[in-house]
C-alpha positions in Angstrom: -1.4 5.4 -6.1 -2.9 3.1 -9.3 -5.8 2.1 -9.8 -7.1 0.2 -13.3 -10.2 1.9 -13.1 -11.5 5.1 -11.1 -14.9 5.5 -10.7 -16.2 8.8 -9.4 -19.4 9.4 -7.8 -21.3 6.9 -4.8 -24.6 7.0 -5.9 -26.3 4.0 -6.8 -24.8 3.9 -10.5 -21.4 4.9 -9.5 -21.2 2.1 -6.4 -22.9 -0.3 -9.3 -20.5 0.3 -11.8 -17.6 -0.3 -9.1 -19.0 -3.8 -8.3 -19.4 -5.0 -12.0 -16.0 -3.9 -12.8 -14.6 -5.6 -9.7 -16.9 -8.9 -10.3 -15.1 -9.1 -13.8 -11.5 -9.1 -11.9 -10.8 -5.1 -12.9 -8.8 -3.6 -9.8 -11.4 -0.8 -9.5 -11.4 2.8 -6.6 -14.2 4.7 -6.4 -14.5 8.1 -4.7 -17.1 9.8 -3.5 -17.1 13.8 -2.4 -19.6 13.3 0.2 -21.5 9.9 1.9 -22.6 7.6 -0.3 -25.8 7.9 -1.7 -25.7 11.8 -0.9 -26.5 13.0 -4.0 -29.7 12.2 -6.6 -29.9 8.5 -5.3 -30.6 8.9 -1.3 -33.2 11.9 -2.3 -35.5 10.1 -4.5 -39.0 8.9 -3.8 -37.4 5.3 -4.0 -40.4 3.7 -6.8 -38.9 0.6 -8.4 -40.9 1.8 -11.9 -42.7 -1.0 -14.0 -42.3 1.1 -16.9 -45.8 2.0 -16.8 -45.0 6.0 -16.2 -43.1 5.9 -19.6 -45.0 3.2 -21.4 -46.3 5.8 -23.9 -44.1 8.3 -24.3 -41.0 6.4 -24.4 -41.5 2.8 -25.0 -37.7 1.7 -24.8 -37.1 3.6 -21.6 -40.1 1.9 -20.5 -39.1 -1.6 -21.4 -35.5 -1.2 -20.0 -37.4 -0.2 -16.1 -39.9 -3.6 -16.7 -36.6 -5.9 -17.5 -34.9 -4.3 -14.6 -37.6 -4.5 -12.3 -37.8 -8.2 -12.5 -33.9 -8.6 -12.2 -33.9 -6.4 -9.1 -36.9 -8.3 -7.5 -34.6 -11.9 -8.2 -31.1 -10.3 -6.9 -31.9 -7.3 -4.4 -35.1 -8.7 -2.7 -33.8 -7.2 0.7 -34.0 -3.6 -0.5 -37.5 -4.3 -2.2 -41.3 -3.9 -1.0 -43.5 -5.7 -3.1 -46.3 -3.0 -3.0 -47.8 -3.2 -6.4 -48.9 0.3 -7.9 -51.8 2.0 -9.5 -52.7 4.6 -12.0 -55.4 6.3 -11.1 -57.8 8.1 -13.4 -60.2 10.9 -11.9 -63.0 12.6 -12.4 -61.8 14.9 -15.2 -58.8 13.2 -16.3 -58.5 12.5 -20.1 -59.9 8.7 -20.9 -58.3 8.2 -23.9 -54.6 9.1 -22.0 -55.5 6.0 -20.1 -56.5 4.0 -22.9 -53.4 4.9 -24.7 -51.1 3.9 -21.5 -53.0 0.4 -20.6 -52.5 -0.3 -24.7 -48.3 0.8 -24.3 -48.1 -1.5 -21.2 -49.8 -4.4 -22.6 -47.9 -4.1 -25.8 -44.4 -3.9 -23.6 -45.6 -7.3 -22.2 -47.0 -6.3 -18.8 -49.2 -7.6 -16.8 -52.1 -5.1 -16.5 -55.6 -5.0 -15.2 -58.4 -2.6 -15.1 -60.5 -1.4 -11.7 -63.5 0.5 -11.6 -63.0 3.2 -9.3 -65.4 1.1 -6.7 -62.9 -2.1 -6.7 -59.9 -0.1 -6.4 -61.4 1.5 -3.5 -62.3 -2.0 -2.1 -58.3 -2.5 -2.2 -57.1 1.0 -1.4 -59.3 2.6 0.7 -57.6 5.9 1.4 -58.0 6.5 -2.6 -60.1 9.6 -3.7 -64.1 8.8 -4.2 -63.3 10.9 -7.4 -61.5 7.8 -8.9 -63.1 6.6 -11.9 -60.8 3.6 -12.7 -57.3 2.5 -12.3 -55.0 0.3 -13.9 -52.8 -2.2 -12.0 -49.2 -2.3 -12.8 -46.4 -4.3 -10.9 -44.7 -1.0 -9.2 -42.3 -1.2 -6.1 -40.6 0.8 -3.5 -36.7 0.3 -3.2 -34.4 1.8 -0.4 -31.6 3.5 -2.1 -29.9 3.4 1.2 -29.7 -0.4 1.0 -29.4 -0.9 -2.4 -26.3 1.4 -2.2 -24.8 -0.4 0.8 -25.7 -3.8 -1.0 -23.6 -2.7 -4.2 -20.8 -1.3 -2.1 -20.3 -4.0 0.1 -20.2 -6.3 -2.7 -17.9 -4.3 -4.8 -15.3 -4.3 -1.8 -16.0 -8.0 -1.2 -14.5 -7.9 -5.0 -11.7 -6.3 -3.9 -12.7 -2.5 -5.0 -11.7 0.2 -2.9 -14.4 2.8 -1.7 -13.3 6.2 -0.2 -16.3 8.2 0.7 -15.6 11.8 1.7 -13.0 12.1 -0.9 -13.6 14.8 -3.5 -11.9 15.1 -7.0 -9.9 18.1 -7.3 -8.8 17.5 -10.5 -8.5 15.6 -13.8 -5.2 15.4 -15.7 -5.5 14.4 -19.7 -2.1 14.4 -21.4 -1.9 13.6 -25.2 -5.5 13.5 -25.6 -5.8 10.9 -22.9 -6.6 10.7 -19.3 -3.7 9.8 -16.7 -4.5 10.7 -13.0 -6.8 12.7 -10.9 -6.6 14.3 -7.9 -8.2 13.4 -5.1 -8.6 15.7 -1.9 -10.3 15.3 1.2 -9.9 11.8 3.5 -8.2 9.9 0.7 -6.0 13.0 -0.3 -3.8 11.7 -3.1 -3.2 11.2 -7.0 -4.5 8.4 -8.7 -3.5 7.4 -12.0 -5.8 5.4 -13.4 -6.1 3.7 -17.1 -9.9 4.7 -17.2 -12.1 7.3 -15.2 -16.2 6.8 -14.9 -17.7 10.1 -14.1 -20.8 8.7 -12.5 -20.9 12.2 -10.2 -24.9 12.7 -11.3 -26.1 15.9 -11.6 -22.5 17.6 -11.1 -21.0 15.6 -13.8 -20.8 18.3 -15.9 -18.7 20.1 -13.8 -16.4 17.1 -12.8 -16.4 16.8 -17.0 -15.2 20.4 -17.4 -12.0 19.8 -15.3 -10.8 17.5 -18.1 -11.7 19.8 -20.2 -14.3 18.3 -21.8 -18.4 18.6 -22.4 -21.2 17.3 -20.8 -24.6 19.5 -21.6 -26.8 18.9 -18.6 -29.9 20.4 -17.7 -30.6 19.5 -13.9 -33.7 19.7 -12.3 -35.0 19.9 -8.9 -38.0 17.8 -7.2 -39.5 18.3 -3.9 -40.4 15.1 -1.7 -42.9 15.6 1.0 -43.5 13.2 3.5 -46.4 13.2 6.0 -48.0 10.5 8.1 -49.0 7.5 6.1 -53.2 7.3 6.3 -52.7 3.2 5.4 -52.0 3.6 1.4 -49.7 0.1 0.8 -49.2 1.0 -3.0 -47.6 2.9 -5.0 -50.2 5.8 -6.2 -49.8 7.2 -9.6 -52.3 10.0 -11.3 -52.4 8.7 -14.7 -52.4 11.9 -16.5 -48.8 13.3 -18.5 -46.2 13.7 -15.7 -46.7 16.7 -13.9 -46.4 18.2 -10.2 -48.0 16.1 -7.1 -48.5 13.4 -9.3 -47.2 10.2 -7.1 -47.8 9.1 -3.6 -44.9 6.3 -2.5 -45.9 4.2 0.9 -42.5 4.3 3.0 -42.7 2.6 6.7 -45.4 5.0 8.5 -44.5 7.8 6.0 -46.3 8.7 3.0 -44.0 10.2 0.1 -45.7 12.7 -2.0 -43.9 13.8 -5.2 -43.0 16.0 -7.0 -41.5 18.9 -8.9 -39.4 19.2 -11.8 -37.8 22.9 -12.3 -34.6 23.4 -14.0 -31.4 24.5 -11.8 -28.1 26.0 -12.4 -26.3 24.7 -9.5 -26.9 21.5 -8.0 -25.5 22.6 -4.9 -27.2 26.2 -4.5 -31.0 26.2 -5.5 -34.5 27.7 -4.4 -36.6 25.5 -2.0 -40.0 27.4 -2.6 -42.6 26.5 0.1 -45.2 27.0 -2.7 -43.8 23.7 -4.4 -44.5 21.9 -1.3 -48.0 22.9 -0.6 -49.3 22.4 -4.6 -47.5 18.8 -4.4 -49.4 18.1 -1.5 -52.3 20.1 -3.0 -52.3 17.9 -5.9 -51.4 14.7 -4.3 -54.8 14.7 -2.2 -56.4 14.8 -5.1 -55.8 11.2 -5.4 -55.7 10.4 -1.5 -57.8 12.9 0.5 -55.8 11.8 3.8 -52.4 12.8 2.6 -53.5 16.5 3.3 -51.7 16.3 6.4 -49.1 18.1 9.0 -45.7 18.0 6.8 -43.3 15.7 9.1 -40.5 16.8 6.7 -39.0 17.4 2.9 -36.2 16.9 0.8 -35.2 17.8 -2.8 -33.5 15.9 -4.7 -31.8 17.0 -8.4 -32.1 15.2 -11.5 -28.9 14.4 -13.5 -30.8 15.1 -16.9 -28.6 14.8 -20.1 -29.8 17.6 -22.6 -27.3 17.6 -25.8 -30.7 19.4 -27.3 -30.4 23.1 -26.8 -34.2 23.5 -28.4 -35.4 20.9 -25.3 -33.8 22.6 -22.3 -36.6 24.6 -21.5 -39.1 21.9 -21.5 -37.8 20.5 -17.9 -40.8 17.8 -17.9 -40.2 17.0 -21.9 -36.3 15.9 -21.1 -35.8 12.2 -21.7 -35.2 9.8 -18.8 -33.2 7.6 -20.4 -29.6 7.3 -19.5 -26.3 8.4 -21.9 -23.0 6.8 -22.1 -20.3 9.3 -23.6 -17.1 8.3 -24.5 -14.6 11.3 -24.5 -12.1 9.8 -26.7 -11.2 11.9 -29.9 -12.4 9.7 -33.1 -11.9 11.9 -35.4 -15.6 12.5 -36.9 -17.5 12.6 -34.0 -19.2 9.3 -34.9 -22.0 7.9 -32.7 -21.4 4.4 -31.5 -24.7 2.0 -31.4 -27.0 2.3 -28.3 -26.8 4.9 -26.1 -23.4 5.4 -26.1 -21.8 8.8 -27.9 -18.6 9.9 -29.0 -18.0 13.4 -27.9 -14.8 14.2 -30.0 -13.5 16.1 -27.2 -10.0 14.3 -27.0 -9.6 12.4 -23.5 -9.7 9.2 -24.3 -10.1 6.7 -21.1 -12.8 9.1 -19.5 -16.4 8.1 -19.8 -19.4 10.1 -18.1 -22.6 7.8 -17.2 -25.9 10.5 -17.1 -29.9 10.2 -17.1 -31.5 7.5 -16.0 -33.3 6.4 -12.6 -32.5 4.1 -9.9 -35.0 1.6 -11.2 -32.1 1.1 -14.0 -29.0 1.6 -12.3 -27.9 -1.4 -13.1 -28.7 -1.5 -16.7 -26.0 1.5 -16.9 -23.4 0.1 -15.2 -23.4 -2.3 -17.1 -23.2 -0.3 -20.4 -20.6 1.6 -18.8 -18.7 -1.9 -17.9 -18.9 -3.0 -21.0 -17.1 -0.5 -22.4 -14.8 0.2 -20.2 -13.7 -3.5 -20.6 -13.8 -3.2 -24.4 -11.1 -0.6 -23.9 -9.4 -2.8 -21.5 -9.2 -5.9 -23.6 -11.3 -7.5 -20.5 -13.3 -10.5 -22.0 -15.3 -11.3 -18.4 -18.9 -10.7 -18.8 -21.4 -8.7 -16.4 -22.7 -11.4 -13.7 -24.7 -8.8 -11.7 -28.4 -9.7 -13.1 -27.8 -12.8 -12.0 -25.6 -12.5 -8.9 -27.5 -11.9 -5.7 -26.8 -8.9 -4.0 -25.6 -9.2 -0.4 -28.3 -9.2 2.3 -31.0 -10.0 -0.5 -32.8 -12.2 1.7 -31.9 -10.3 5.0 -32.6 -6.3 5.5 -30.9 -6.6 8.6 -27.6 -7.1 7.5 -28.2 -4.2 5.5 -29.4 -1.9 7.7 -26.4 -3.0 10.1 -24.1 -2.1 7.1 -25.8 1.7 6.6 -23.9 2.8 9.4 -20.7 1.3 8.5 -20.6 2.8 5.0 -22.0 6.1 6.3 -24.8 6.7 4.1 -26.6 9.9 3.7 -30.1 9.0 2.1 -33.4 10.6 3.4 -35.0 7.8 1.4 -34.4 4.9 3.4 
């Protein structure tokens, strides 16, 4: 089997890359070991980040979130609920941190508003009486499942091939360049490709190892706890440095509480301690007491964090949530290309790995990857995904009908 580009991974970034390349006229094939969205994407809390969460600690990443937040509202409306969001300062929280976050958001050009605790409770009656003030930010809620099927359907319409239930078994590198990939499962074929994109999320390190190249990662697990929604209709964030149990996300008749961040060695086999569930509920209840309710369900996601700095690997919360695009060609000098791109000097030309990031920035990650692949292929067609609406942009029911067609596996629908 022959294709120009093979994309490995059927999460938001992988299907985003497939769609972007196919719209540029590149012959593209995507393989996924299980169902689409079965990894990190489908097990996220589904927040459309405004960038406020990262504004004071990582303004570049926050600016990317804000830009993509605005783009996705335009092109993927059928995947998004316009809830808005709040950062809550509770009694005992550091007021200086609140001020730093507000100033950082304003520096990004974000429209923010400060409310007293009483004014917040006028808008969100379920909020705790211990809330002293709140920062209003343009957060939203995105359906990971709808977002993935919208991209997958658009990729197919642009003539990309999408093969779920087709795990990669080996990646062959000959004379310093990737040449072919052995795929099992439903497809069961050897695919020859001019370029291969490793978008396997927390499995990207293991996938890269099949080609004999290195991707230093530190995946971390996080629990999502769903309880009956007591009436919350906006995203609630605790205004403190990121910690366990600091976000409440309204999803239909549920409130999803999150989350923890604990390093794991194997994204397929890790502990799921009940203590993390209990701590998440307890911490979120400090913002919204009524979420301390019987747990309907829990699900766990694993973040694909890129951690090339060994010294930083022990601090799971401190690892950047930005993305990295790795070019595994050996340039002979180990030079670092501009932007987020890095040459690993591994000697597997034509192989690229995209790791890190978050659901909100999936489109930007896909664009950066497609740009780099097209540079190699000599394709001059520009990216069109920031202006071209996704299927179902005005009709969520159209996307829901596609969920079974594509066999999406996403607790966070």
